[in-house]
C-alpha positions in Angstrom: 1.5 32.5 18.5 -1.2 29.9 18.9 -4.0 30.4 21.3 -3.9 28.0 24.3 -7.6 28.4 25.1 -10.0 25.6 24.0 -12.6 26.5 21.4 -15.5 24.6 19.9 -14.8 23.1 16.4 -18.3 22.0 15.7 -21.7 21.1 17.1 -21.8 19.0 20.2 -23.5 15.6 20.3 -26.5 17.2 22.1 -26.8 19.8 19.3 -26.6 17.1 16.7 -29.3 14.9 18.3 -31.5 17.9 18.9 -31.2 18.8 15.2 -32.3 15.3 14.2 -35.2 15.2 16.7 -33.5 12.6 18.8 -33.8 12.8 22.6 -30.2 13.1 23.8 -30.7 11.3 27.1 -32.4 8.4 25.5 -29.6 8.3 22.9 -26.9 8.1 25.6 -29.0 5.4 27.4 -28.9 3.4 24.2 -25.2 3.7 24.1 -24.9 2.7 27.7 -27.0 -0.5 27.1 -25.1 -1.2 23.8 -28.2 -1.1 21.6 -27.7 -1.9 18.0 -27.9 0.7 15.2 -31.1 -1.1 14.1 -32.7 -0.9 17.5 -31.8 2.8 18.0 -32.9 3.7 14.4 -36.3 2.1 15.1 -36.7 3.8 18.4 -35.9 7.2 17.1 -37.4 6.9 13.6 -34.2 7.7 11.8 -31.9 5.7 9.5 -29.2 3.4 10.7 -26.7 5.6 8.9 -27.8 8.5 11.1 -27.3 6.4 14.3 -23.8 5.3 13.0 -22.9 8.9 12.4 -23.9 9.9 15.9 -22.1 6.9 17.5 -19.0 7.8 15.4 -19.2 11.4 16.7 -19.5 10.2 20.3 -16.5 7.8 19.9 -14.2 10.4 18.3 -15.3 13.6 20.1 -17.3 12.5 23.2 -20.3 14.5 24.1 -18.7 17.9 23.1 -16.3 18.9 20.4 -13.8 21.0 22.2 -10.1 21.2 21.2 -7.2 23.1 22.5 -4.0 22.9 24.5 -3.2 23.2 28.2 
């Protein structure tokens, strides 16, 4: 029988940004104001690829990576 309790399948967006030295709140603000990958990469001192990866994570998983059933 499958568990019906949600569980984490991977690091949250906060954990990922922390790991990369990116301020989570500033990253979310950049998303809010629709900053480009180039703008965000320059602000945080990381590659555009890193920003794309974080944005993709946000679009597919939201802030956290929790899966499960009700």
